[in-house]
N, C-alpha and C positions, 0 to 999 in steps of 0.2 A: 485434299487425300488423306485418310489416316496411316499414319508412319511410325504409332508408337512403338515397335520393336526397333525400328531399323535407328530411329532417335534415342534409344537408350543404348544398344548396344555401340552406336558411335560415340557417345558421353565415354563408355566403362565397355571398354571392346571384351575385356575377358571374361561379361557375362554373358557372350553368349555360350558360355560351358554349360551355363546354371538351365539351358532353353530346351524342352524334350522334340520330338522328331516333329509334330506336328507346329510347332513353334518355328522350328527350324523351316518349314514348307511356308509358313505366312512369311517369314523373315525375308523369305527369296522373292516373293510375293511383291512386298513393299518394295523390296530394291529392283525389282523391273520394271514397276512403274514409276520410283523416280529417276532411272535413269532415260525411261521412254519422256518423261515428262521435259527434263534439262536439256536431250541431245536435240529432240524438237523445237527447242526455243534458240539454242546456241549452237547448234551443229556440231558432229562428232562422230565417233565409230561406236555406231550402234547395236548392228546384228550379231560381230565377234563378243561383245560387252552381254549380250542376254545370254546368248549360249554356255557363258563359263559360270552363272551366279551359283549353280547348287554346289559345284566343285571347290568356287573358294568359299562360299559359306562354311563346307565341309571342312577345310583345310583350316581354318580358322576356330572351326569346331574342335579338332582333335589334336592340333597341334602349338606351341607357346610361343605366337609371334609378337616379336620381334627376336625373343631368344633363340629360338627356332629360324634362320632365314627364309625368307620365302621371294624368293628372285623370279623376275617375268623375263623372259625372252619378249622380243620387240617391243611388248607395253598396252599397244592398242586394248586390252583386252584388261583394264586393269580397275574399270571405274567401281567391279563391286567392293575389290579390296581397301578401295579409298572410300566407299561409302560406309565400310566396317572398321575403319581406323583414323576417330577422331574428323573427320571431313564431312559429314551429313548436315551440318549449318551453311558449310561454304562450298557447296557442291553447286549450287547454280550460278558462281562465275566458274564454271568449268571453260577452257579455252581461253577466260576475257583476262582481258591487259590486268593483271596484278591480282590474278584467281587460281584457281585451281590448275593446273596443265593436265595435259590429255594422258600425259605419262606418267612411269613411277619417278617420284621428285625426293630426296634425300631433305632438303630445304622444307617440305611438307610435312612429311613424318616418318620417324624413325625407323619406321615398317619398310620404307623405300631406302634398300640399300643400294643402289644404283641408278641412274638415269638411263632409261634406253628406251630405244626408239626404231634402232635397226636389227633385223632378224639376224640369226646367226650365233649371237653372243652367251646367251643363258645357259648353257652346258660348262663353258667353260670360265664364266665367272663362278660358276658356282663351283667345279672342282677348284681354283682358287680357294675358295672361301672355305673348304671343309679341309682342304691341305692345311692353309692355317689355324684352323681350328685346333685341327693334330696336332700339330706344333705346339698348341698353346695348353695340351689338354681339356680342351673345351668338348662337353658331353651332349653339345645340340646339336639339332637336327640342320643339316642344309635341303630345300625342297628348290629346283626349278621346275618354273609352269612355261610351256612351250606349244608350238602350235602344228599342225602339219605342214604347213607353207616354211615352214622354217628344216625341214628336212630336206628342202631341196638346195639350200644353203651350206658351202660348200664347207665355212668356220664350224658347223654343226658335227659334221663328220669328222674335220678336227679334233673338236672337244668328245666325242662318242669314246674314241680310238685311244685317246689317251685318259679317260675315266675308268674304262674298261681295263687298259694296262695297271694303271694303280690303284686299281680296286673300294676304293674310296666310298663312303657312307654316303651318298648322293642318291635323295629321291626325286626321281624326275617323273612330270605329269607331262602328257605326251595327250594334249585337245586335239581330236580329231573328228571333223566338222565336215567333214566330206563324204563317210560314207555313212549306212546305217548298218545296226546287224542284222542279220539275218534270225527268223525265229529260231533255230536249229540252233546256229552255230553262240547265238547267244543267249539261249539258256543255257547248255552246256558250259559256255566260259564264265558265266554267272558264277555254279556252283562251283566250275574247278577254278576259277580265280581267289575267289572265297576260302576254297581247300587249301590251297597249296599257299597260300599266306597265313596260315593261319600259324600259332606256336607251336601247336603238336606236329604238325607235316616239319616244317620247320627244323625243329630242333629234334626233334626224334630218329629223322628218317636217315643217318648216316651210325645212328647207335642200334637202331631198328637192324639195319644192313649188317652191320657186327656179329648181330647176334643170331639173324639168319644163318652167314657164315659159315657159323662155328657146329651146325646141324649137319651130323653126316648122314646118308652119302651124299647128298643133295642142296646143301643150304646154297652151294657157291653158285648152282645153275638159279636155283630162285631167286637170289640177288641179280643175278645178271639177265634173266628175264623180267623182273620189274621195273629194272635200268630202261631194257627197253620198252616196255610197255610207256614207262614215265616219255622217255624220248619219243616214240608212236606216238602219241597221246597230244605233245607238247605240237607235233608235227600238224596234226589231225585236226587238231580246236584252239591252237593260238598261233597267231599270223607273228610272231614275233623273235622268230629262229635267228631272223640275222642281228638284233641286239644280243641275243643268246650267246652265238658267236664271236662279239663284239667283248664279251664277259660281263656284261649285263644281265641282269635278273628278268625277266619279262613277265608282267601279269597283265591280264586284258585278255580281248575288248572286253569294257563293261559299261553300263548305261550311264552316263554322266550328269542325267535329269533324276535318277534313283536314289533320294537322300540316302534311305535307309541303309542301300548294296554299300553308297560310299561310304557311310560311317564307319559301317562294319569292316572293311576291305582294308583303310585306311589307318582304323583301331588296332587291327591285327598287322600293319605294317610298322605305326608306331612303336607296338609294347614286344614287338620278337624283334630279340638279336639276329638281325639278316648279315654277314658279313657281306662286302662291296655295294656297287651301285645296283639300283631296281629303279623300273622304268615301269609306270601304272599307264595304260593304254584306257582311256577314256573315250566314248562316241557320244557325239552334243550334236546339237541342232542351234546353227547360227541363227539367230533371230526369235528365238523359242520365245514367247507369251505373247509377240505381239504379231497379229496375223499376216501385215505387210510385209514385214522383215522375212517371216518363215516365207513367202511365196518366192521374196526377189533379195533374199540374201547379198548377193553382189551388189545391189543398187544401195544397200542398209548400212554396207561395210563402213564406210567413211561418205556422213550425207549433209548438204548442208540444213538449215530449217526444215520442218513440214508441219503438215498437218495432223493432226495425230489420230483425228476418226477417219480420214480418208487414205491416211501416206503417202499424199499427195506434197509436190515440193513446185516451188516457185522454178519456171523455166531457167531463169537467169541469167545473164550475158554469157554471149559464146568466148570461149575460151581461146586463147592464140593455138592451143595446142589441137584444138578443133579447127579453124581456119586451117592451120598448114594439114591437117588429116582430109580436110573436101579438096586442098589444093593436090594433094598427093595421090586421090583419085580420079581425080580427073588429069593428071599428068601419067599417071599409072596406064591409062589408057593406051598412049600411045612411048611408053618407056616400060623398058623391062628393070624394076630394080626391085629390093627385097626389104622390109620390114620386122626389125627383131626388141621385142620390149623383155624386160622380168618381171612379170607380174604386174605391170602397168597399164596394160593395153587398155582399159575404159578410161583409166584415167590421164592417160595422156591425149585422148581423145580416137583412136583408131580402131574403136571395136566397129565402125561402118568401115574401115578399108579391108579389116580384118572379113566382113565380111561379103565383101565386094571381090576380093583380091586371096580366098583363104590356104591358097595353096602360096603366097608368096607372102606370108604372115608368120612370125613365130614366137611363141611365149615359151619362153625359156623357163620360168618361176622365178623365185626369188635366188636367183645367180649373177647377181650382175658381169661378178669378175667373167666368168664362164661365157657371159652376151658379146664380148668385146672377143674375146678370142676367136668363137666361134661365127661373128661379124668378118674377120680378118682371114679366116679360112673360107668363108663364102669369096671373100672380093680376090683372092688369089685366083679363083677358077676365071676372074673376070667377071663376079657380078658386082654389079653398085649395091650397096647395103646402108641402110638407114639404120643407126640404133637408136631406139626412144628411151628414154631416161629420166627420172627426177635428177636436180644437179644435188640434192643432199646423196642421192644413192651412187654417183658419180664418183665422191669420194670414196669409194670403197674397191675403186677401178685400176689407183692408181699404176701400180705395177702391169697389171696387162695393158693399161695403156701405153707406158712406155714398150715393155720390154715385146707384143704382140701385137700393137699396132705400130705406133712411130716408126718403132725400130726395124720394124718389118716392110715400112711404109707402104701401109694396105689404105685401099680405096674407101673407107667407111666414114659415114658422115654422124658424128653426134647429133641426136637435135636433146639438147638440154633443155627440159621446163622444168616452169616453178623456180626461175634463179631469180635471185633477187630474195626480197621479205616474202614471208609465208604466213596466210592466214591462221592461228589457233595452236599450231602445232608444236611451234616452242624453239627450244635449244639444237634439237635433234635434226630438225626438219630443215633450217633456213638454208636457202641455195646463194651464199655468200662468198664462197672459197672456192668458187669453178676458177674463177679467169687467173690465179694466185698460182695454183695448180698446174693448169693446163699450160701457161707461158715456161712452165720447166721444160717442157718437154719439145725436142728439137722435130722442126718437121709441122708441125702443129700447126696450122691455119685457125685464126678464132675469130669470129662475129658474134655482134650483140646487135640485133636490127634493132632499129628505132621505128620502123613503120611498117605497116602490110604493104605497101609498096616497093619497100627497103628489104622488106623478109622474102616476100615473091623472086624479088632479083636474085637474094642471097642464095636462095633455092635453087634458081636456075643454075647460078653459078657451081654450085656443088656438084649438079649430075654431071657434068663437062669436065671437071677437073679432078686430078689423079692427087692420091695421096691424103692423109687425116685431117679432116676438117671439124671444129667443132661451135654450132649455133646453140648460142644462149637464149633463152627467151622469158619473159614472164607468165605466168598463169593469166592474168587479166590481159583481154584484148588491147593490141598496142591500137594507135592511133591510126586512118586510112592512109594519110600522108604529111610530111611535115617538110619546111625547106633544107636541102642538103646546106646548105649557108646563107649567110647573110652579112656582106660584107660593104664598109664605107671606105673612101680612101683614110690612111692617116691615124687612125686610128690603134691604141696601143695595149689593146686588151683584146684577146679570145678568150670567149665562153665557147667550151666543148663540152658537150650532153651524149653519155655513149646509153645506146638502145633503151631502155624506158624510160628514163631522167632525161632524154632530149625533150619531149615533151615539155614538160615542167619548167626547162631552163630556158625552152622558146620563150615560154611564156614569162618569165624573170625578164629575160635580154627586153622582149615590148614591156614591160613596165619601166624598167630604168634607162630605155637608150635615149631618152631624154635629158636626163642628167649625168647619165655615165657613157663613156663613149668607149664603146666595145663591139666586135663582132661576134655572130656565133656561126657554131657549125656543129649540124649532127653528124655523129660516129657511129658507124657498125663495126670497122675491122679495128681488131685490135692487135693482132699477131697473123703475120707483120705489119708494123703502123702503117698506117692508110695514108698512101701519097698526098691525099688531100691537106694534112696534116704536116708532113713532113713538109712540104715543098712552100710551106708559107709561115711554117713556126717562126722562123728567124726574124720573121719581122715584127713580131709582136716584143713587146717587154714583160707583160705578164699575161700566162695562160692558168685558165682557172677549168678544171673538170672535175664533170658531176658523173658518179656512178653507182648504182644500187648494187654495190660490191663491198669488202673487205678491202679500204684504199691500201694495207701490206699488198705486195705483188700486183696489184690492181692496173686496170688501166692508167688511175693518174702516175702509177709506178712507172711502168712501160715510157711514157712521156716526159719522164723526170730522167729518166735513165738515156733517153735517146739525145737530150738536150746536153748532158752530161757526156756522152760517149762523144758529140759531133763539135765540142765546144762549144754551143749556143748559149750566151749568156741571158736567160728567159728563167724570169722566176716563176715557180709551179705553186700554186694554191691548188690540192686536192680535196676535192668532198666527196667522202663515201661513208661508211660506215667503219666504226673502231674498232679496234682491236679486242672483242669483246665473243660473247655468247648471246644471242639474240632472243629476248626472253618470248615468252607467252601472249599474243596479243593479236588482232585485227591490222591487216597491215598499214592500216590509215594510218590508226594510233600509234605503230611505231614508227612510219616514215616521220609522223610529227613530231613524236621525241626525238628523233634522231635529226631532225632539222633536212630531212630530204623531200618534206614537200615546200611548195612555191614560196610562203612566208619562210620558212629556215632556209632555203638557198639564198633568196635573198637578203637576209637580214646579213649571210656571212657574207657576201659578195660586198654589201655595200658596207662591211666593217673592213672589209681588209683591204675598197680601194679608198677609203677614207684614214688609212696608214701608210698609204704609198704614194 
């Protein structure tokens, strides 16, 4: 597939400024073709990236990046930017081990200022960067690119509020891909935005007002009338009064796929001395340029491998989340409970529950902290509430978990999906820290089921228990069943596998049982410590724990602490993930790298036993 312009620009990014508009349009087509091809092979965020091609190309065309800093909120719409900044030749390695990551990454390019993967951070980052530039007398621009989904995140509003107060010269690009421009408002807005962003309007408005006011006897009335007309016009034609009230100049909405107009408006903004922050509102179409993604942008927002010609994906294996959803649909016929998610209903597998019980399902948007407080409020009325959330996003709710859930002793069950190592999404999305911070919360019961049978038992238990409960589980389907324990008389070593690691450890146990005298136990209850362990642990000289989580503050640490507090003289070997950020790659490769696969666990145990 011919990508002459894209290859040339990627090698010499500044050459984009030499292109004509028709060449920019061809460049956009080449970028879309490359993104579709690579994502079809590697998976990734497709629809969101296809929708922002023109605006990203225009930003690179008008501004001088990286001298002018381009900051991405969330970051899953960064693929066009990566292709324009020297990463075209490695783009085929997107989301692969030792390849290009799916989010901004300063290790790849100086044009990526921050590693971003969670929503709501962009405005605050941008304000901090621009404030630092002002201290350092740097004239470069700061541009923040964020989507309408981030407007449901409270941190975004904190940033906007502070930005409007400090009046820093930050340009915000609001990518709105949920609503189309109607023909009337669209055309009016087109010319109005072009006009009010122009140097003539911005620089002369105040001067012209001063001149008019000096004309007797009607000058002041003319100025007042003109200001009223401007205010009325904004209320009628610009849906941005909210931003104006915060002290942020609003422009738009404009068509985010009209290259010529985007160039004109951004050149006006770039060349005009507008004091204070500006928000440019653009309307885009998710999946633009690829019919299957245009038709079903939700499906193609984040997708696995697919056939480009048909848009069809393989059915894939059932996830643990889907299994839970089916179980809750079945249970929901006879028991009254509510499910809450934070913009992750489909990813969590709850779309079918939503269809079956729409009045008992709430998606609160990208507002994880709010979801916890909302759930606690519902629970105080006697309702049983489940909050479905990815492990990586649960990190954002620590204060709400402490103050609004555990302190209130609210009967809310956290269904923590994507616990453990995650395919493709890299450092910002690994679900390996939840055990450590959940263990610090008084009253929180924590479970990591090791089989579907055990998960079913845990769900049944959670429906009938008061107080906060956390159930963490991996995306991949758990095994149907595993032995709870295998004991032999007088063995001195106990192998304890937590949750997703129990199945692999059981296989290790079977591999080594003939030469190493050990017992095996599957563990699901982390806090309080499982009585299955506490009642027998003093019988063992050595205990080996295995978990798919950070070993700092994790399951193994809880066993270590228990032995210390109860003066049990047992040596503990903790096997888990080290104190580091886990990079991009497939789960299988990363599990192998960190020696959590069967061979890795077995080798570690054999080396340990050899030295004791």
